Backbone as XML, in Angstrom:
<?xml version="1.0"?>
<chain id="A" units="angstrom">
  <residue number="1" name="MET">
    <atom name="N" x="-7.601" y="-22.086" z="-8.446"/>
    <atom name="CA" x="-7.340" y="-20.812" z="-9.088"/>
    <atom name="C" x="-5.950" y="-20.330" z="-8.700"/>
  </residue>
  <residue number="2" name="TYR">
    <atom name="N" x="-5.172" y="-19.892" z="-9.676"/>
    <atom name="CA" x="-3.826" y="-19.382" z="-9.441"/>
    <atom name="C" x="-3.904" y="-17.900" z="-9.092"/>
  </residue>
  <residue number="3" name="VAL">
    <atom name="N" x="-3.205" y="-17.524" z="-8.045"/>
    <atom name="CA" x="-3.187" y="-16.123" z="-7.625"/>
    <atom name="C" x="-1.794" y="-15.567" z="-7.883"/>
  </residue>
  <residue number="4" name="LEU">
    <atom name="N" x="-1.734" y="-14.467" z="-8.608"/>
    <atom name="CA" x="-0.466" y="-13.813" z="-8.887"/>
    <atom name="C" x="-0.113" y="-12.914" z="-7.714"/>
  </residue>
  <residue number="5" name="SER">
    <atom name="N" x="1.076" y="-13.080" z="-7.174"/>
    <atom name="CA" x="1.483" y="-12.209" z="-6.079"/>
    <atom name="C" x="2.423" y="-11.145" z="-6.631"/>
  </residue>
  <residue number="6" name="MET">
    <atom name="N" x="2.391" y="-9.996" z="-5.984"/>
    <atom name="CA" x="3.167" y="-8.856" z="-6.457"/>
    <atom name="C" x="3.544" y="-7.958" z="-5.296"/>
  </residue>
  <residue number="7" name="SER">
    <atom name="N" x="4.522" y="-7.112" z="-5.539"/>
    <atom name="CA" x="4.948" y="-6.120" z="-4.561"/>
    <atom name="C" x="4.026" y="-4.905" z="-4.645"/>
  </residue>
  <residue number="8" name="LEU">
    <atom name="N" x="4.134" y="-4.013" z="-3.671"/>
    <atom name="CA" x="3.368" y="-2.769" z="-3.723"/>
    <atom name="C" x="3.743" y="-1.951" z="-4.957"/>
  </residue>
  <residue number="9" name="ARG">
    <atom name="N" x="5.005" y="-1.962" z="-5.319"/>
    <atom name="CA" x="5.449" y="-1.237" z="-6.513"/>
    <atom name="C" x="4.780" y="-1.792" z="-7.764"/>
  </residue>
  <residue number="10" name="GLN">
    <atom name="N" x="4.701" y="-3.107" z="-7.861"/>
    <atom name="CA" x="4.038" y="-3.721" z="-9.013"/>
    <atom name="C" x="2.542" y="-3.406" z="-9.010"/>
  </residue>
  <residue number="11" name="ALA">
    <atom name="N" x="1.933" y="-3.377" z="-7.835"/>
    <atom name="CA" x="0.511" y="-3.026" z="-7.734"/>
    <atom name="C" x="0.291" y="-1.587" z="-8.182"/>
  </residue>
  <residue number="12" name="THR">
    <atom name="N" x="1.208" y="-0.712" z="-7.834"/>
    <atom name="CA" x="1.121" y="0.678" z="-8.271"/>
    <atom name="C" x="1.171" y="0.752" z="-9.791"/>
  </residue>
  <residue number="13" name="GLU">
    <atom name="N" x="2.069" y="0.008" z="-10.416"/>
    <atom name="CA" x="2.160" y="-0.025" z="-11.876"/>
    <atom name="C" x="0.869" y="-0.572" z="-12.490"/>
  </residue>
  <residue number="14" name="LEU">
    <atom name="N" x="0.286" y="-1.580" z="-11.862"/>
    <atom name="CA" x="-0.967" y="-2.147" z="-12.338"/>
    <atom name="C" x="-2.078" y="-1.092" z="-12.308"/>
  </residue>
  <residue number="15" name="LEU">
    <atom name="N" x="-2.148" y="-0.330" z="-11.223"/>
    <atom name="CA" x="-3.161" y="0.719" z="-11.120"/>
    <atom name="C" x="-2.925" y="1.821" z="-12.153"/>
  </residue>
  <residue number="16" name="ARG">
    <atom name="N" x="-1.686" y="2.109" z="-12.477"/>
    <atom name="CA" x="-1.375" y="3.138" z="-13.478"/>
    <atom name="C" x="-1.847" y="2.742" z="-14.869"/>
  </residue>
  <residue number="17" name="GLN">
    <atom name="N" x="-1.944" y="1.448" z="-15.127"/>
    <atom name="CA" x="-2.346" y="0.968" z="-16.446"/>
    <atom name="C" x="-3.862" y="0.939" z="-16.633"/>
  </residue>
  <residue number="18" name="HIS">
    <atom name="N" x="-4.609" y="1.089" z="-15.552"/>
    <atom name="CA" x="-6.075" y="1.043" z="-15.622"/>
    <atom name="C" x="-6.600" y="2.320" z="-16.276"/>
  </residue>
  <residue number="19" name="ASP">
    <atom name="N" x="-7.777" y="2.251" z="-16.893"/>
    <atom name="CA" x="-8.419" y="3.430" z="-17.488"/>
    <atom name="C" x="-9.160" y="4.215" z="-16.413"/>
  </residue>
  <residue number="20" name="TYR">
    <atom name="N" x="-9.016" y="5.527" z="-16.436"/>
    <atom name="CA" x="-9.647" y="6.413" z="-15.455"/>
    <atom name="C" x="-10.566" y="7.383" z="-16.159"/>
  </residue>
  <residue number="21" name="PRO">
    <atom name="N" x="-11.649" y="7.820" z="-15.507"/>
    <atom name="CA" x="-11.996" y="7.610" z="-14.105"/>
    <atom name="C" x="-12.431" y="6.165" z="-13.846"/>
  </residue>
  <residue number="22" name="ALA">
    <atom name="N" x="-12.237" y="5.736" z="-12.608"/>
    <atom name="CA" x="-12.597" y="4.390" z="-12.171"/>
    <atom name="C" x="-13.012" y="4.447" z="-10.704"/>
  </residue>
  <residue number="23" name="THR">
    <atom name="N" x="-13.952" y="3.614" z="-10.347"/>
    <atom name="CA" x="-14.407" y="3.570" z="-8.958"/>
    <atom name="C" x="-13.601" y="2.536" z="-8.174"/>
  </residue>
  <residue number="24" name="THR">
    <atom name="N" x="-13.724" y="2.612" z="-6.880"/>
    <atom name="CA" x="-13.078" y="1.633" z="-6.006"/>
    <atom name="C" x="-13.513" y="0.227" z="-6.398"/>
  </residue>
  <residue number="25" name="ASP">
    <atom name="N" x="-14.816" y="0.031" z="-6.597"/>
    <atom name="CA" x="-15.330" y="-1.293" z="-6.940"/>
    <atom name="C" x="-14.809" y="-1.777" z="-8.290"/>
  </residue>
  <residue number="26" name="GLN">
    <atom name="N" x="-14.694" y="-0.881" z="-9.261"/>
    <atom name="CA" x="-14.162" y="-1.281" z="-10.565"/>
    <atom name="C" x="-12.712" y="-1.757" z="-10.449"/>
  </residue>
  <residue number="27" name="LEU">
    <atom name="N" x="-11.900" y="-1.025" z="-9.700"/>
    <atom name="CA" x="-10.504" y="-1.426" z="-9.514"/>
    <atom name="C" x="-10.408" y="-2.739" z="-8.751"/>
  </residue>
  <residue number="28" name="ALA">
    <atom name="N" x="-11.211" y="-2.866" z="-7.694"/>
    <atom name="CA" x="-11.184" y="-4.093" z="-6.887"/>
    <atom name="C" x="-11.667" y="-5.289" z="-7.700"/>
  </residue>
  <residue number="29" name="ASP">
    <atom name="N" x="-12.694" y="-5.091" z="-8.529"/>
    <atom name="CA" x="-13.188" y="-6.185" z="-9.364"/>
    <atom name="C" x="-12.167" y="-6.582" z="-10.427"/>
  </residue>
  <residue number="30" name="SER">
    <atom name="N" x="-11.470" y="-5.608" z="-10.991"/>
    <atom name="CA" x="-10.497" y="-5.892" z="-12.052"/>
    <atom name="C" x="-9.208" y="-6.514" z="-11.532"/>
  </residue>
  <residue number="31" name="HIS">
    <atom name="N" x="-8.759" y="-6.073" z="-10.357"/>
    <atom name="CA" x="-7.441" y="-6.470" z="-9.871"/>
    <atom name="C" x="-7.462" y="-7.092" z="-8.476"/>
  </residue>
  <residue number="32" name="GLY">
    <atom name="N" x="-8.640" y="-7.358" z="-7.971"/>
    <atom name="CA" x="-8.790" y="-7.784" z="-6.582"/>
    <atom name="C" x="-8.169" y="-9.106" z="-6.211"/>
  </residue>
  <residue number="33" name="ASP">
    <atom name="N" x="-7.956" y="-9.996" z="-7.182"/>
    <atom name="CA" x="-7.408" y="-11.307" z="-6.858"/>
    <atom name="C" x="-5.892" y="-11.323" z="-6.740"/>
  </residue>
  <residue number="34" name="TYR">
    <atom name="N" x="-5.248" y="-10.232" z="-7.118"/>
    <atom name="CA" x="-3.795" y="-10.176" z="-6.953"/>
    <atom name="C" x="-3.462" y="-10.148" z="-5.461"/>
  </residue>
  <residue number="35" name="GLU">
    <atom name="N" x="-2.417" y="-10.838" z="-5.107"/>
    <atom name="CA" x="-1.992" y="-10.903" z="-3.708"/>
    <atom name="C" x="-0.739" y="-10.060" z="-3.526"/>
  </residue>
  <residue number="36" name="LEU">
    <atom name="N" x="-0.783" y="-9.162" z="-2.567"/>
    <atom name="CA" x="0.365" y="-8.301" z="-2.281"/>
    <atom name="C" x="1.334" y="-9.020" z="-1.349"/>
  </residue>
  <residue number="37" name="ASP">
    <atom name="N" x="2.583" y="-9.111" z="-1.759"/>
    <atom name="CA" x="3.642" y="-9.646" z="-0.905"/>
    <atom name="C" x="4.141" y="-8.508" z="-0.033"/>
  </residue>
  <residue number="38" name="LEU">
    <atom name="N" x="3.921" y="-8.629" z="1.261"/>
    <atom name="CA" x="4.313" y="-7.580" z="2.200"/>
    <atom name="C" x="5.357" y="-8.130" z="3.160"/>
  </residue>
  <residue number="39" name="PRO">
    <atom name="N" x="6.117" y="-7.273" z="3.823"/>
    <atom name="CA" x="7.172" y="-7.753" z="4.720"/>
    <atom name="C" x="6.676" y="-8.706" z="5.810"/>
  </residue>
  <residue number="40" name="ASN">
    <atom name="N" x="5.428" y="-8.545" z="6.236"/>
    <atom name="CA" x="4.917" y="-9.379" z="7.323"/>
    <atom name="C" x="3.652" y="-10.127" z="6.943"/>
  </residue>
  <residue number="41" name="GLY">
    <atom name="N" x="3.576" y="-10.609" z="5.707"/>
    <atom name="CA" x="2.422" y="-11.387" z="5.273"/>
    <atom name="C" x="1.934" y="-10.968" z="3.909"/>
  </residue>
  <residue number="42" name="THR">
    <atom name="N" x="0.711" y="-11.347" z="3.607"/>
    <atom name="CA" x="0.114" y="-11.025" z="2.318"/>
    <atom name="C" x="-1.302" y="-10.486" z="2.524"/>
  </residue>
  <residue number="43" name="GLU">
    <atom name="N" x="-1.787" y="-9.780" z="1.519"/>
    <atom name="CA" x="-3.156" y="-9.282" z="1.494"/>
    <atom name="C" x="-3.616" y="-9.250" z="0.056"/>
  </residue>
  <residue number="44" name="ARG">
    <atom name="N" x="-4.900" y="-9.466" z="-0.164"/>
    <atom name="CA" x="-5.467" y="-9.346" z="-1.497"/>
    <atom name="C" x="-5.662" y="-7.872" z="-1.836"/>
  </residue>
  <residue number="45" name="LEU">
    <atom name="N" x="-5.321" y="-7.509" z="-3.060"/>
    <atom name="CA" x="-5.430" y="-6.124" z="-3.498"/>
    <atom name="C" x="-6.871" y="-5.622" z="-3.384"/>
  </residue>
  <residue number="46" name="GLY">
    <atom name="N" x="-7.832" y="-6.461" z="-3.715"/>
    <atom name="CA" x="-9.232" y="-6.061" z="-3.621"/>
    <atom name="C" x="-9.641" y="-5.727" z="-2.203"/>
  </residue>
  <residue number="47" name="GLU">
    <atom name="N" x="-9.179" y="-6.519" z="-1.238"/>
    <atom name="CA" x="-9.495" y="-6.256" z="0.165"/>
    <atom name="C" x="-8.898" y="-4.929" z="0.613"/>
  </residue>
  <residue number="48" name="VAL">
    <atom name="N" x="-7.686" y="-4.656" z="0.169"/>
    <atom name="CA" x="-7.026" y="-3.404" z="0.543"/>
    <atom name="C" x="-7.791" y="-2.216" z="-0.032"/>
  </residue>
  <residue number="49" name="LEU">
    <atom name="N" x="-8.143" y="-2.287" z="-1.311"/>
    <atom name="CA" x="-8.848" y="-1.174" z="-1.943"/>
    <atom name="C" x="-10.222" y="-0.936" z="-1.323"/>
  </residue>
  <residue number="50" name="ARG">
    <atom name="N" x="-10.910" y="-2.017" z="-0.970"/>
    <atom name="CA" x="-12.250" y="-1.874" z="-0.387"/>
    <atom name="C" x="-12.213" y="-1.484" z="1.086"/>
  </residue>
  <residue number="51" name="ARG">
    <atom name="N" x="-11.062" y="-1.487" z="1.684"/>
    <atom name="CA" x="-10.924" y="-1.112" z="3.096"/>
    <atom name="C" x="-11.265" y="0.367" z="3.305"/>
  </residue>
  <residue number="52" name="GLY">
    <atom name="N" x="-10.967" y="1.182" z="2.322"/>
    <atom name="CA" x="-11.286" y="2.608" z="2.408"/>
    <atom name="C" x="-12.697" y="2.869" z="1.923"/>
  </residue>
  <residue number="53" name="GLU">
    <atom name="N" x="-13.063" y="4.130" z="1.887"/>
    <atom name="CA" x="-14.386" y="4.514" z="1.397"/>
    <atom name="C" x="-14.466" y="4.293" z="-0.106"/>
  </residue>
  <residue number="54" name="SER">
    <atom name="N" x="-15.669" y="4.017" z="-0.588"/>
    <atom name="CA" x="-15.885" y="3.877" z="-2.020"/>
    <atom name="C" x="-15.840" y="5.260" z="-2.658"/>
  </residue>
  <residue number="55" name="GLU">
    <atom name="N" x="-15.046" y="5.387" z="-3.708"/>
    <atom name="CA" x="-14.912" y="6.683" z="-4.360"/>
    <atom name="C" x="-14.593" y="6.502" z="-5.835"/>
  </residue>
  <residue number="56" name="THR">
    <atom name="N" x="-14.616" y="7.597" z="-6.550"/>
    <atom name="CA" x="-14.240" y="7.604" z="-7.959"/>
    <atom name="C" x="-12.880" y="8.270" z="-8.079"/>
  </residue>
  <residue number="57" name="PHE">
    <atom name="N" x="-11.950" y="7.560" z="-8.691"/>
    <atom name="CA" x="-10.606" y="8.074" z="-8.901"/>
    <atom name="C" x="-10.533" y="8.636" z="-10.311"/>
  </residue>
  <residue number="58" name="HIS">
    <atom name="N" x="-10.038" y="9.855" z="-10.435"/>
    <atom name="CA" x="-9.953" y="10.499" z="-11.746"/>
    <atom name="C" x="-8.567" y="10.367" z="-12.374"/>
  </residue>
  <residue number="59" name="ALA">
    <atom name="N" x="-7.614" y="9.907" z="-11.591"/>
    <atom name="CA" x="-6.242" y="9.741" z="-12.083"/>
    <atom name="C" x="-5.571" y="8.614" z="-11.304"/>
  </residue>
  <residue number="60" name="PRO">
    <atom name="N" x="-4.567" y="7.993" z="-11.899"/>
    <atom name="CA" x="-3.878" y="6.892" z="-11.217"/>
    <atom name="C" x="-3.307" y="7.275" z="-9.852"/>
  </residue>
  <residue number="61" name="GLY">
    <atom name="N" x="-2.814" y="8.488" z="-9.713"/>
    <atom name="CA" x="-2.231" y="8.911" z="-8.443"/>
    <atom name="C" x="-3.218" y="8.858" z="-7.291"/>
  </residue>
  <residue number="62" name="GLU">
    <atom name="N" x="-4.479" y="9.112" z="-7.571"/>
    <atom name="CA" x="-5.507" y="9.037" z="-6.526"/>
    <atom name="C" x="-5.701" y="7.593" z="-6.071"/>
  </residue>
  <residue number="63" name="ALA">
    <atom name="N" x="-5.702" y="6.668" z="-7.015"/>
    <atom name="CA" x="-5.852" y="5.251" z="-6.673"/>
    <atom name="C" x="-4.619" y="4.746" z="-5.920"/>
  </residue>
  <residue number="64" name="GLU">
    <atom name="N" x="-3.439" y="5.197" z="-6.332"/>
    <atom name="CA" x="-2.210" y="4.810" z="-5.640"/>
    <atom name="C" x="-2.229" y="5.294" z="-4.196"/>
  </residue>
  <residue number="65" name="ALA">
    <atom name="N" x="-2.669" y="6.522" z="-3.984"/>
    <atom name="CA" x="-2.743" y="7.066" z="-2.626"/>
    <atom name="C" x="-3.709" y="6.245" z="-1.780"/>
  </residue>
  <residue number="66" name="ALA">
    <atom name="N" x="-4.836" y="5.856" z="-2.357"/>
    <atom name="CA" x="-5.799" y="5.028" z="-1.632"/>
    <atom name="C" x="-5.186" y="3.680" z="-1.270"/>
  </residue>
  <residue number="67" name="LEU">
    <atom name="N" x="-4.425" y="3.113" z="-2.183"/>
    <atom name="CA" x="-3.758" y="1.835" z="-1.919"/>
    <atom name="C" x="-2.809" y="1.963" z="-0.732"/>
  </residue>
  <residue number="68" name="TYR">
    <atom name="N" x="-1.936" y="2.960" z="-0.771"/>
    <atom name="CA" x="-0.940" y="3.116" z="0.286"/>
    <atom name="C" x="-1.562" y="3.513" z="1.626"/>
  </residue>
  <residue number="69" name="CYS">
    <atom name="N" x="-2.697" y="4.205" z="1.583"/>
    <atom name="CA" x="-3.374" y="4.584" z="2.831"/>
    <atom name="C" x="-4.147" y="3.420" z="3.440"/>
  </residue>
  <residue number="70" name="SER">
    <atom name="N" x="-4.504" y="2.435" z="2.630"/>
    <atom name="CA" x="-5.364" y="1.355" z="3.099"/>
    <atom name="C" x="-4.642" y="0.056" z="3.419"/>
  </residue>
  <residue number="71" name="VAL">
    <atom name="N" x="-3.398" y="-0.056" z="3.024"/>
    <atom name="CA" x="-2.667" y="-1.292" z="3.306"/>
    <atom name="C" x="-2.479" y="-1.429" z="4.819"/>
  </residue>
  <residue number="72" name="SER">
    <atom name="N" x="-2.502" y="-2.647" z="5.304"/>
    <atom name="CA" x="-2.446" y="-2.878" z="6.756"/>
    <atom name="C" x="-1.021" y="-2.785" z="7.304"/>
  </residue>
  <residue number="73" name="GLY">
    <atom name="N" x="-0.889" y="-3.021" z="8.580"/>
    <atom name="CA" x="0.405" y="-3.020" z="9.250"/>
    <atom name="C" x="1.335" y="-4.114" z="8.757"/>
  </residue>
  <residue number="74" name="LYS">
    <atom name="N" x="0.823" y="-5.046" z="7.968"/>
    <atom name="CA" x="1.679" y="-6.088" z="7.394"/>
    <atom name="C" x="2.713" y="-5.497" z="6.431"/>
  </residue>
  <residue number="75" name="ALA">
    <atom name="N" x="2.451" y="-4.269" z="5.980"/>
    <atom name="CA" x="3.366" y="-3.615" z="5.042"/>
    <atom name="C" x="4.534" y="-2.941" z="5.748"/>
  </residue>
  <residue number="76" name="ILE">
    <atom name="N" x="4.468" y="-2.862" z="7.054"/>
    <atom name="CA" x="5.527" y="-2.203" z="7.822"/>
    <atom name="C" x="6.558" y="-3.251" z="8.217"/>
  </residue>
  <residue number="77" name="GLY">
    <atom name="N" x="7.802" y="-2.985" z="7.911"/>
    <atom name="CA" x="8.866" y="-3.917" z="8.290"/>
    <atom name="C" x="8.994" y="-3.991" z="9.799"/>
  </residue>
  <residue number="78" name="ARG">
    <atom name="N" x="9.845" y="-3.191" z="10.356"/>
    <atom name="CA" x="10.015" y="-3.126" z="11.811"/>
    <atom name="C" x="9.313" y="-1.862" z="12.284"/>
  </residue>
  <residue number="79" name="LYS">
    <atom name="N" x="8.210" y="-2.017" z="12.990"/>
    <atom name="CA" x="7.425" y="-0.869" z="13.432"/>
    <atom name="C" x="8.260" y="0.036" z="14.332"/>
  </residue>
  <residue number="80" name="GLY">
    <atom name="N" x="8.176" y="1.335" z="14.059"/>
    <atom name="CA" x="8.871" y="2.323" z="14.864"/>
    <atom name="C" x="10.361" y="2.410" z="14.574"/>
  </residue>
  <residue number="81" name="TYR">
    <atom name="N" x="10.828" y="1.709" z="13.549"/>
    <atom name="CA" x="12.253" y="1.681" z="13.252"/>
    <atom name="C" x="12.576" y="2.518" z="12.028"/>
  </residue>
  <residue number="82" name="SER">
    <atom name="N" x="13.618" y="3.289" z="12.111"/>
    <atom name="CA" x="14.155" y="3.995" z="10.964"/>
    <atom name="C" x="15.650" y="4.158" z="11.179"/>
  </residue>
  <residue number="83" name="ASP">
    <atom name="N" x="16.422" y="3.815" z="10.182"/>
    <atom name="CA" x="17.862" y="3.995" z="10.309"/>
    <atom name="C" x="18.296" y="5.328" z="9.710"/>
  </residue>
  <residue number="84" name="ARG">
    <atom name="N" x="17.335" y="6.149" z="9.316"/>
    <atom name="CA" x="17.676" y="7.410" z="8.673"/>
    <atom name="C" x="17.235" y="8.639" z="9.457"/>
  </residue>
  <residue number="85" name="ASP">
    <atom name="N" x="16.113" y="8.549" z="10.100"/>
    <atom name="CA" x="15.541" y="9.720" z="10.736"/>
    <atom name="C" x="15.950" y="9.815" z="12.207"/>
  </residue>
  <residue number="86" name="PRO">
    <atom name="N" x="16.196" y="11.028" z="12.667"/>
    <atom name="CA" x="16.448" y="11.185" z="14.098"/>
    <atom name="C" x="15.150" y="10.965" z="14.872"/>
  </residue>
  <residue number="87" name="THR">
    <atom name="N" x="15.271" y="10.757" z="16.150"/>
    <atom name="CA" x="14.095" y="10.588" z="16.997"/>
    <atom name="C" x="13.240" y="11.848" z="16.923"/>
  </residue>
  <residue number="88" name="THR">
    <atom name="N" x="11.935" y="11.662" z="16.828"/>
    <atom name="CA" x="11.006" y="12.772" z="16.729"/>
    <atom name="C" x="11.076" y="13.639" z="17.979"/>
  </residue>
  <residue number="89" name="LEU">
    <atom name="N" x="10.986" y="14.950" z="17.796"/>
    <atom name="CA" x="11.005" y="15.867" z="18.929"/>
    <atom name="C" x="9.911" y="15.509" z="19.922"/>
  </residue>
  <residue number="90" name="GLY">
    <atom name="N" x="10.227" y="15.576" z="21.187"/>
    <atom name="CA" x="9.268" y="15.265" z="22.236"/>
    <atom name="C" x="9.201" y="13.799" z="22.594"/>
  </residue>
  <residue number="91" name="THR">
    <atom name="N" x="9.993" y="12.970" z="21.951"/>
    <atom name="CA" x="10.039" y="11.552" z="22.294"/>
    <atom name="C" x="11.464" y="11.173" z="22.656"/>
  </residue>
  <residue number="92" name="PHE">
    <atom name="N" x="11.590" y="10.054" z="23.300"/>
    <atom name="CA" x="12.905" y="9.578" z="23.700"/>
    <atom name="C" x="13.258" y="8.358" z="22.877"/>
  </residue>
  <residue number="93" name="GLY">
    <atom name="N" x="14.477" y="8.298" z="22.455"/>
    <atom name="CA" x="14.918" y="7.165" z="21.642"/>
    <atom name="C" x="16.420" y="7.010" z="21.798"/>
  </residue>
  <residue number="94" name="PRO">
    <atom name="N" x="16.974" y="6.139" z="21.008"/>
    <atom name="CA" x="18.422" y="5.897" z="21.106"/>
    <atom name="C" x="19.206" y="7.125" z="20.682"/>
  </residue>
  <residue number="95" name="GLU">
    <atom name="N" x="20.381" y="7.245" z="21.212"/>
    <atom name="CA" x="21.288" y="8.339" z="20.833"/>
    <atom name="C" x="21.792" y="8.068" z="19.422"/>
  </residue>
  <residue number="96" name="GLN">
    <atom name="N" x="21.979" y="9.127" z="18.653"/>
    <atom name="CA" x="22.540" y="8.953" z="17.330"/>
    <atom name="C" x="24.021" y="8.617" z="17.444"/>
  </residue>
  <residue number="97" name="VAL">
    <atom name="N" x="24.473" y="7.757" z="16.571"/>
    <atom name="CA" x="25.877" y="7.354" z="16.563"/>
    <atom name="C" x="26.477" y="7.756" z="15.226"/>
  </residue>
  <residue number="98" name="SER">
    <atom name="N" x="27.632" y="8.388" z="15.261"/>
    <atom name="CA" x="28.311" y="8.770" z="14.044"/>
    <atom name="C" x="29.352" y="7.718" z="13.713"/>
  </residue>
  <residue number="99" name="PHE">
    <atom name="N" x="29.349" y="7.281" z="12.481"/>
    <atom name="CA" x="30.327" y="6.276" z="12.072"/>
    <atom name="C" x="31.453" y="6.939" z="11.404"/>
  </residue>
</chain>
């Protein structure tokens, strides 16, 4: 069986094209075999969707939020790294450098 791999952005577009309302199981059954290409590995879309609680989504944005909340740490590039944000208050980190 051929598995189509896609980015999170492409998965979001796929969820936007689905008819709503839709349940977690309906989305996972329809799109579950797609494989998400993540910075640190891959995951099946169905596994990601089923990782959260089973619910009924009334709009694509709800399903997208569930997707982004349920994806594993494989979606994180360099954990704890940001080249844009200053160090959070109450924590210690590198000094900011002005170029």
